[in-house]
Steps between C-alpha positions, in 0.01 A plus 500: 500500500714787382433823687493815299457865603189687402520630141384823349125546473536603133443179301780402264432487127332165420632284221315430179369144448586339170131430449441877473764529228360203312150652516621818323393442138708798382820314598391166354729301733459122503588271788710200395597352842432563867226764475183295435177544690594237756853627556573710814478879454836644398567864584722721283667794676717630217578452128851452364598449136834335425668316212796392716593136510483523881287791627464352850762730667277794410177367651378590848214248506137527395576617145329406176808451281440581133730364229504422127767235556775678305765334718301206624736225595477149359454380857153643562471309828801676651362839379165442667657355817701822545189711460315297758793527742502877452129518593351587158120489512451410134658498155351680203635390158453729203461309174590611144814714549726192549275196531172433312371316800600438862773235498349170623809427716444834680132424562601155634762650731248753637254221565763294684604790724152642552574836339195650327571563129305757296508543121519868397363546147694696236255794513554557873807711595671410821446858617122445469522208741704707747256792483208270564668354807573848642140606430349196668733547797390861537133400476549227761672744739218751457244229580693395808533855627128555446432174689713620791323835510158341496605254766623784725159666476306184574726406793463853649121464467506162673711647782228761558229237562366426851687165495819631336746212557292209363362727223855598397618138507207396279569778252870421492438130435246582228732749329788251498281207409647308787511466878581742783581430868554739790693343786495716819791514745510171681221363281427131446660303218282594196593181317222314674226711347674703223321295242155583629461805274242773559233260620640479847766759557440829317281596791661270748588660826469875556774522761866561434586147608300332223661388176299614202487346155330597176487386138556168328561171681861384511611140462652360820860521370463870413318577825779338704770685306319831552469428875874437520569822309278712730666353806846575366423862408312562823789378716721766668769609258320337205553619143320802347312260267534139405379295198444133424312278258301185567243290315496749211436803722730802543523604868613823660498629860529859621548617862267773624589772745795329666278328758507146368193528275544357151304519175528198272376469141484209261442529126499234226677732254697802617476814285728805516241712681413246774780617732397864467136417574596288802732778624205744496288255696788451750512875566123513559506193722787647700292810565194286595665241722817639657459564870584864578416734788170669430543823311871456443518654150228754580675594824829551325341723239312704764817557701691606191227748393485648846874563500587216730700186431340197335770279651291458813236321293744236382605184677840486677665333194779482410398650167678501163467795269516390135553715194423317176518573126362268235232429246264295710182576697585673831211328671634158396838603635332597830326162515831321438651691796199432714404866556226742410710804585603612154544840330501456121519865399789599277758279332606333822269289714545534874388231741510427870522131584557293811634207292860537379476506117693275259561551127186512284502464119406815316611732783810662637480544876677716753442383857576686817640356818233384750351803676247579768197727431687807621799454261316468170627828355859385524404155373340654192822682415686169537255328265531777243880472499484119485277519191753727331772240566278222368440692177867587459605135547201366297422285803146393593539611858734703720475540877622785713858431611783696645711398204668206330355266239480202736292700740219545254349164596490308827733197450250251643221643284722499192597136557140391549395685183788347303416149607130540417574665164746233384327201663350365171847466343725194517870557586608467136242755396614741776860456376397573139291802593788645707743464210249634248433811709873549569560498120217749432280247326757392242426142391848441356700637793280314750538179304879543496508568874291191577660279240167413328336572165323836460169318427534330836534840665190623308298201608601536867430871507161443332424240766600749770262755345216249515568384851543850641210650303708813443615692193879459501536776235365755753794687665315519836453121499867446412605730782276325754624156392865615512462635853324178603788293355760723671313462828509119476866510404582708811304257714681198350841662549432624853695334783320236701428615854 
């Protein structure tokens, strides 16, 4: 069950299914292998045209590769195998310029390796295929953004009902087309009744101690996996979010308010906007369920307006002031940090959180030292300076420190993060990843350092990408992985005491 931090609430651009391209009569594409009605949906995230004998070094994964076969090798099987290893989504072959028809040996190789093969007719330029892909991706993103906006409105309306928590859970489950569970702090194991659906649990229990469920029934295996996920995230020091998959269901758990409450969702098919929608629901549920002194926020505002200090309305803390800059939804960021105290005016988002933040994708964070309610002004200045350091270093997070690179992170926290981040990798994969990062992503130099073939390096790095679920071309990801590897190296080389 890999744990992952909460992501940005702006949904990523969805891919384009091959079925959508085949349905475009203007293009006239014809599926030869791997894209029939019964084949699994294949998503295309980019288009790349190449007549190279080996274009695989220039693929990032998810591409529809277009070629006329000008330098097609006699060994079609090796050509296709390299494309599959590089993560190509499909191969489009343009007939007429070089070949009058798609070579049968190429079609046979694609069938063997499971690579979808499309025939591009002579009248269809490759640029027309690329433009269609970009257009369909833009339309899909617009639909997903509209879906998130509509979901936000419906969730807010549900939260305003007399029974806001069960109403919000029902609306969330219906919007996602799946299942939602709210586990309170110290709640019972939801695995025993998580499959009961709305019939029993959407209105089950009105007190904070009752576990609530809504939506579709879950099979026992998925219900048990979701229960384990909720328990893990709700435990003290648990991850910001965690994901898993069981019995064909995609599972995610989100902590609420820093008090041990957890929101769990299960969907049969995860879409790019699902996380954004769930993050909105998490913010609303935090506001509805988190135990706070009566009138805390109102008291703070009243004191501030009357010229007094709002610090008296806050708990004793310690508190962390956070300055953030990114492209995501500030409310989703607040939910990930377990707080409702957020100021999203201006380019920087300011937050006040009791939980010590960790790195979050899509954001750069500057975090103050722990402070009591009376020292928040100084803590805000610390957070502002820390954010400037994070931006200068292109790091996902910087904490207030008296100075020195090693002081940016607590050693124990850094070691725990490194172990969790690299846990999915085998020792040989860790060794390859360390060498690849040290050689700035050079396949040839890494292969020479390890004494292996460059294709072996490509395959291992591709496997690391899949296991980590991270984009290794992103500089922030590379920096985080490099620091994690250096942290483990220091631990391994430290003297035994």
